[in-house]
One Martini backbone bead per residue (centre of mass of N, CA, C, O) as a GRO file, in nm:
protein
  253
    1MET     BB    1   0.300  10.217  11.630
    2LYS     BB    2   0.250  10.028  11.882
    3TYR     BB    3   0.156   9.780  11.710
    4LEU     BB    4   0.417   9.745  11.558
    5VAL     BB    5   0.604   9.691  11.797
    6ALA     BB    6   0.454   9.437  11.893
    7LEU     BB    7   0.476   9.268  11.635
    8LEU     BB    8   0.791   9.275  11.615
    9ALA     BB    9   0.844   9.147  11.891
   10TRP     BB   10   0.696   8.868  11.814
   11LEU     BB   11   0.869   8.803  11.558
   12MET     BB   12   1.155   8.739  11.656
   13PRO     BB   13   1.118   8.451  11.793
   14LEU     BB   14   1.011   8.320  11.536
   15VAL     BB   15   1.257   8.363  11.352
   16ALA     BB   16   1.456   8.224  11.546
   17TRP     BB   17   1.329   7.946  11.526
   18LEU     BB   18   1.365   7.914  11.220
   19SER     BB   19   1.671   7.945  11.222
   20ASN     BB   20   1.753   7.720  11.445
   21SER     BB   21   1.590   7.487  11.273
   22GLY     BB   22   1.663   7.542  10.946
   23HIS     BB   23   1.436   7.687  10.761
   24LEU     BB   24   1.641   7.926  10.637
   25GLY     BB   25   1.895   7.747  10.687
   26PRO     BB   26   2.171   7.781  10.811
   27THR     BB   27   2.287   7.810  11.109
   28ASN     BB   28   2.465   8.012  11.300
   29ALA     BB   29   2.657   7.788  11.409
   30ALA     BB   30   2.744   7.677  11.136
   31ILE     BB   31   2.856   7.937  11.020
   32SER     BB   32   3.062   7.989  11.246
   33ASP     BB   33   3.223   7.723  11.195
   34ALA     BB   34   3.300   7.801  10.895
   35TYR     BB   35   3.395   8.099  11.033
   36PRO     BB   36   3.640   8.138  11.220
   37THR     BB   37   3.718   8.333  11.513
   38LEU     BB   38   3.853   8.555  11.779
   39ILE     BB   39   3.538   8.686  11.851
   40VAL     BB   40   3.389   8.448  11.932
   41ALA     BB   41   3.155   8.286  12.115
   42ALA     BB   42   3.012   8.082  12.308
   43GLY     BB   43   2.725   7.913  12.279
   44TYR     BB   44   2.591   7.999  12.555
   45ALA     BB   45   2.585   8.310  12.505
   46PHE     BB   46   2.331   8.305  12.300
   47ALA     BB   47   2.107   8.268  12.522
   48ILE     BB   48   2.041   8.574  12.559
   49TRP     BB   49   1.807   8.590  12.351
   50GLY     BB   50   1.584   8.492  12.527
   51PRO     BB   51   1.558   8.734  12.725
   52ILE     BB   52   1.548   8.952  12.513
   53PHE     BB   53   1.285   8.862  12.370
   54LEU     BB   54   1.105   8.856  12.621
   55LEU     BB   55   1.144   9.159  12.690
   56ASP     BB   56   1.051   9.268  12.417
   57VAL     BB   57   0.763   9.160  12.442
   58ILE     BB   58   0.693   9.314  12.694
   59HIS     BB   59   0.743   9.587  12.574
   60GLY     BB   60   0.540   9.569  12.336
   61THR     BB   61   0.290   9.505  12.515
   62TRP     BB   62   0.300   9.733  12.738
   63GLN     BB   63   0.281   9.981  12.536
   64LEU     BB   64  -0.021   9.941  12.470
   65PHE     BB   65  -0.093  10.048  12.789
   66ALA     BB   66   0.017  10.309  12.766
   67ARG     BB   67   0.012  10.619  12.784
   68ASP     BB   68  -0.056  10.857  12.535
   69ASN     BB   69   0.122  11.087  12.714
   70ASP     BB   70   0.388  10.927  12.663
   71VAL     BB   71   0.654  11.073  12.528
   72HIS     BB   72   0.884  10.866  12.553
   73ALA     BB   73   0.745  10.624  12.419
   74ARG     BB   74   0.688  10.765  12.144
   75ARG     BB   75   0.981  10.847  12.066
   76ILE     BB   76   1.100  10.531  12.049
   77ARG     BB   77   0.925  10.371  11.842
   78PRO     BB   78   1.076  10.399  11.567
   79LEU     BB   79   1.344  10.274  11.672
   80THR     BB   80   1.230  10.009  11.779
   81ALA     BB   81   1.094   9.903  11.521
   82THR     BB   82   1.350   9.904  11.349
   83GLY     BB   83   1.528   9.724  11.530
   84PHE     BB   84   1.339   9.476  11.522
   85ALA     BB   85   1.324   9.441  11.213
   86LEU     BB   86   1.633   9.410  11.167
   87THR     BB   87   1.670   9.156  11.342
   88SER     BB   88   1.496   8.971  11.169
   89LEU     BB   89   1.635   9.024  10.896
   90TRP     BB   90   1.916   8.925  10.974
   91MET     BB   91   1.843   8.625  11.017
   92VAL     BB   92   1.768   8.573  10.725
   93VAL     BB   93   2.021   8.676  10.575
   94PHE     BB   94   2.235   8.505  10.728
   95SER     BB   95   2.116   8.227  10.643
   96GLN     BB   96   2.192   8.307  10.332
   97GLN     BB   97   2.483   8.440  10.328
   98TRP     BB   98   2.447   8.765  10.312
   99PHE     BB   99   2.696   8.932  10.452
  100TRP     BB  100   2.688   9.227  10.365
  101LEU     BB  101   2.395   9.280  10.435
  102ALA     BB  102   2.406   9.190  10.727
  103LEU     BB  103   2.610   9.404  10.817
  104ALA     BB  104   2.435   9.650  10.754
  105ILE     BB  105   2.194   9.567  10.935
  106ILE     BB  106   2.336   9.547  11.219
  107TRP     BB  107   2.431   9.842  11.225
  108ALA     BB  108   2.151   9.967  11.202
  109SER     BB  109   2.031   9.834  11.452
  110LEU     BB  110   2.227   9.964  11.651
  111ALA     BB  111   2.153  10.255  11.608
  112CYS     BB  112   1.861  10.229  11.706
  113LEU     BB  113   1.903  10.086  11.986
  114LEU     BB  114   2.105  10.293  12.102
  115ALA     BB  115   1.917  10.536  12.087
  116ALA     BB  116   1.695  10.417  12.269
  117ALA     BB  117   1.873  10.355  12.515
  118TRP     BB  118   1.968  10.645  12.560
  119GLN     BB  119   1.689  10.760  12.620
  120VAL     BB  120   1.606  10.571  12.862
  121SER     BB  121   1.859  10.644  13.042
  122HIS     BB  122   1.724  10.954  13.078
  123THR     BB  123   1.421  10.847  13.176
  124ALA     BB  124   1.312  10.553  13.267
  125ARG     BB  125   1.512  10.500  13.510
  126HIS     BB  126   1.349  10.733  13.692
  127GLY     BB  127   1.087  10.582  13.654
  128PRO     BB  128   0.817  10.438  13.765
  129GLY     BB  129   0.765  10.147  13.581
  130ARG     BB  130   1.013  10.165  13.338
  131TRP     BB  131   1.166   9.890  13.292
  132TRP     BB  132   1.023   9.803  13.013
  133GLN     BB  133   1.224  10.002  12.864
  134TRP     BB  134   1.519   9.979  12.974
  135VAL     BB  135   1.604   9.677  12.984
  136PRO     BB  136   1.551   9.564  12.693
  137LEU     BB  137   1.710   9.783  12.524
  138SER     BB  138   1.982   9.755  12.666
  139LEU     BB  139   2.040   9.455  12.620
  140HIS     BB  140   2.022   9.459  12.314
  141ALA     BB  141   2.236   9.676  12.263
  142GLY     BB  142   2.471   9.532  12.407
  143TRP     BB  143   2.489   9.282  12.232
  144VAL     BB  144   2.507   9.419  11.946
  145SER     BB  145   2.774   9.572  12.007
  146LEU     BB  146   2.928   9.291  11.975
  147ALA     BB  147   2.807   9.152  11.715
  148VAL     BB  148   2.921   9.346  11.494
  149PHE     BB  149   3.219   9.229  11.525
  150LEU     BB  150   3.162   8.942  11.458
  151ASN     BB  151   3.047   8.991  11.183
  152THR     BB  152   3.296   9.136  11.067
  153ALA     BB  153   3.491   8.896  11.101
  154GLN     BB  154   3.330   8.699  10.911
  155VAL     BB  155   3.370   8.866  10.657
  156VAL     BB  156   3.673   8.862  10.645
  157VAL     BB  157   3.690   8.547  10.625
  158ALA     BB  158   3.495   8.487  10.386
  159PHE     BB  159   3.672   8.710  10.188
  160ASP     BB  160   3.974   8.744  10.246
  161LEU     BB  161   4.063   9.044  10.352
  162LEU     BB  162   4.237   8.888  10.562
  163PRO     BB  163   4.440   8.701  10.738
  164SER     BB  164   4.353   8.381  10.865
  165ALA     BB  165   4.627   8.284  10.992
  166ARG     BB  166   4.653   8.608  11.104
  167MET     BB  167   4.410   8.743  11.319
  168LEU     BB  168   4.510   8.907  11.561
  169PRO     BB  169   4.572   9.196  11.467
  170TRP     BB  170   4.277   9.261  11.354
  171THR     BB  171   4.129   9.178  11.616
  172LEU     BB  172   4.248   9.399  11.800
  173VAL     BB  173   4.114   9.625  11.648
  174LEU     BB  174   3.822   9.532  11.709
  175PHE     BB  175   3.854   9.558  12.019
  176ALA     BB  176   3.914   9.862  12.019
  177LEU     BB  177   3.649   9.946  11.896
  178ALA     BB  178   3.465   9.810  12.099
  179ALA     BB  179   3.571   9.975  12.341
  180ILE     BB  180   3.481  10.248  12.242
  181LEU     BB  181   3.181  10.195  12.218
  182LEU     BB  182   3.116  10.086  12.500
  183LEU     BB  183   3.237  10.321  12.677
  184VAL     BB  184   3.085  10.556  12.556
  185ALA     BB  185   2.802  10.445  12.603
  186ILE     BB  186   2.821  10.422  12.913
  187VAL     BB  187   2.876  10.715  12.970
  188ARG     BB  188   2.627  10.833  12.814
  189MET     BB  189   2.438  10.623  13.007
  190ARG     BB  190   2.537  10.631  13.307
  191GLY     BB  191   2.617  10.309  13.345
  192ASN     BB  192   2.436  10.109  13.220
  193PRO     BB  193   2.392   9.790  13.345
  194TRP     BB  194   2.246   9.634  13.110
  195TYR     BB  195   2.443   9.693  12.892
  196ALA     BB  196   2.697   9.584  13.042
  197LEU     BB  197   2.597   9.295  13.084
  198ALA     BB  198   2.580   9.204  12.791
  199ALA     BB  199   2.874   9.266  12.715
  200THR     BB  200   3.006   9.088  12.932
  201TRP     BB  201   2.885   8.823  12.853
  202GLY     BB  202   3.014   8.815  12.575
  203LEU     BB  203   3.319   8.842  12.658
  204VAL     BB  204   3.325   8.588  12.835
  205GLY     BB  205   3.249   8.407  12.594
  206VAL     BB  206   3.501   8.459  12.428
  207HIS     BB  207   3.702   8.348  12.636
  208ALA     BB  208   3.588   8.061  12.643
  209LYS     BB  209   3.630   7.994  12.349
  210GLN     BB  210   3.941   8.070  12.319
  211HIS     BB  211   4.060   7.886  12.542
  212GLY     BB  212   3.967   7.621  12.342
  213SER     BB  213   4.127   7.709  12.102
  214GLY     BB  214   4.337   7.647  11.799
  215LEU     BB  215   4.390   7.923  11.724
  216ALA     BB  216   4.587   8.163  11.635
  217GLY     BB  217   4.570   8.377  11.920
  218ALA     BB  218   4.346   8.291  12.127
  219PRO     BB  219   4.456   8.361  12.408
  220VAL     BB  220   4.485   8.666  12.361
  221ALA     BB  221   4.189   8.714  12.288
  222GLY     BB  222   4.065   8.606  12.555
  223TRP     BB  223   4.211   8.809  12.749
  224THR     BB  224   4.107   9.063  12.612
  225ALA     BB  225   3.810   9.016  12.668
  226LEU     BB  226   3.833   9.004  12.976
  227LEU     BB  227   3.955   9.283  13.018
  228LEU     BB  228   3.717   9.435  12.890
  229ALA     BB  229   3.508   9.337  13.085
  230GLY     BB  230   3.635   9.478  13.334
  231VAL     BB  231   3.618   9.768  13.222
  232VAL     BB  232   3.315   9.777  13.192
  233VAL     BB  233   3.240   9.732  13.490
  234VAL     BB  234   3.399   9.970  13.609
  235THR     BB  235   3.273  10.198  13.444
  236SER     BB  236   2.980  10.151  13.530
  237ALA     BB  237   3.022  10.187  13.833
  238TRP     BB  238   3.145  10.471  13.824
  239CYS     BB  239   2.904  10.611  13.686
  240LEU     BB  240   2.687  10.538  13.898
  241ILE     BB  241   2.827  10.677  14.140
  242ALA     BB  242   2.849  10.957  14.009
  243THR     BB  243   2.546  11.001  13.955
  244ARG     BB  244   2.449  10.974  14.252
  245THR     BB  245   2.625  11.191  14.375
  246LEU     BB  246   2.517  11.426  14.200
  247SER     BB  247   2.219  11.399  14.287
  248ARG     BB  248   2.266  11.450  14.591
  249GLN     BB  249   2.389  11.733  14.558
  250ARG     BB  250   2.136  11.864  14.428
  251VAL     BB  251   1.940  11.802  14.664
  252ASN     BB  252   2.130  11.941  14.894
  253GLY     BB  253   2.192  12.219  14.724
   0.00000   0.00000   0.00000
């Protein structure tokens, strides 16, 4: 299984290059421009995929040399492999504009990556030298936690499921659902700062994009994203402080 994780980790940046160079069909940016929403982030925000893929490659390669008796590393491999495979598959399917299938894939990838990040948040973060598990999976899960709602909004617009001229009401519902997902995940992962960092980066990117957008309701959507980013940061900091305080009390008690 560890060889499969490594192979799939290296596959993601290759598929991303093929996708962004137009070899698989229209690029993500072109598709996003064709179906504008109030929850899409500015183009620069998607550069986070570079560090995510690099760290995923480090994770996939490093775990090849991890001790075979590392129970925690073995436990997350099926989730990690599936999450990586679905990430690559999503890029292919989305480029083909098979939006419903892409939506199902990205939600499935989130489930796997979030489960893996949750496990490493309770194990790897406390072990010396375990950053190669905790940081990559947390960043990946944090970004996808926001990307699923962007993908959902694009499906709504692409198929005219809800009014495209008045996107703000249903976009605010998506923001509320995103808030629930992000805050519950942060609390359950004891303030995981890497997960929160990726989510915050995306939300600030949404604010930047909507600040200059001409879509109706864009200013409200932009400020909503920025407000949620602030809540994410505060929640993460509060959980980290509470966790450290509790750990000290247990040691001293």
